[in-house]
C-alpha positions in Angstrom: 0.2 -0.2 0.0 1.3 3.6 -1.3 -0.2 7.0 0.4 0.3 9.7 -2.2 -0.8 13.5 -1.9 -2.8 15.0 -4.1 -2.1 18.9 -4.2 -3.5 21.8 -5.8 -7.6 20.2 -6.1 -10.7 21.7 -6.6 -12.8 23.0 -3.8 -15.5 21.5 -5.0 -13.8 17.8 -5.6 -15.1 15.3 -3.0 -13.5 12.2 -2.2 -15.5 10.3 -4.1 -14.5 12.1 -7.2 -10.8 11.8 -5.9 -11.4 7.9 -5.9 -12.8 8.0 -9.0 -10.4 9.3 -10.9 -7.4 7.3 -9.4 -9.1 4.2 -9.8 -8.2 4.5 -13.2 -4.3 3.8 -12.5 -5.1 1.2 -10.1 -7.5 -0.3 -6.6 -7.7 2.3 -4.8 -8.0 1.5 -0.3 -9.2 5.5 0.4 -9.2 8.5 -0.5 -9.3 11.3 1.6 -9.7 15.4 0.5 -8.4 18.0 4.1 -11.1 19.8 5.4 -10.7 23.2 7.6 -12.4 22.3 11.0 -14.1 25.6 11.6 -15.5 25.7 8.1 -15.5 22.5 6.6 -13.7 24.0 3.4 -11.4 22.2 1.7 -8.3 23.3 1.7 -7.8 22.3 -2.1 -5.6 19.3 -1.1 -5.6 15.1 0.2 -4.4 11.9 0.0 -4.5 8.7 -2.1 -4.0 5.3 -0.5 -3.1 2.8 -3.4 -2.8 -1.2 -3.3 0.5 -1.0 -4.6 3.7 0.5 -5.5 2.5 -0.2 -9.0 -0.3 1.3 -9.0 1.5 4.2 -7.8 3.8 5.1 -9.8 1.0 4.8 -12.3 -1.4 7.4 -10.6 1.8 9.7 -10.9 2.1 9.7 -13.7 -1.1 9.8 -14.6 -2.1 12.6 -12.4 1.2 14.5 -11.8 0.9 18.4 -13.0 -2.2 16.8 -15.0 -5.5 18.3 -14.9 -8.1 16.9 -12.5 -11.9 18.3 -11.7 -10.9 21.5 -13.4 -7.5 22.7 -11.9 -4.1 21.5 -12.2 -2.8 18.5 -9.7 0.5 18.0 -7.7 0.8 13.9 -7.5 3.8 12.7 -5.4 3.9 10.1 -2.9 3.1 11.0 0.9 5.1 12.4 3.0 5.5 11.2 7.0 3.6 13.6 8.9 6.7 15.4 10.9 6.7 16.5 14.9 5.0 19.9 15.3 6.3 21.4 18.3 
């Protein structure tokens, strides 16, 4: 399983749209659009978990610097969350 970061999302992009798009590259385990806790509005980025590395690489090749839901998005391997102080 590999987690991908997807940045530059249209604020109207839903988790369903994200999962459906990435399913073209392989099996999607989960798709999450990150929203602001106070306003519940999308922050314009999310994460997609793909079943394996090959499918994740295919998704990166398919969508990085390409248009998704009307916006050019950035897709790359998600980095581990860094500790905040």
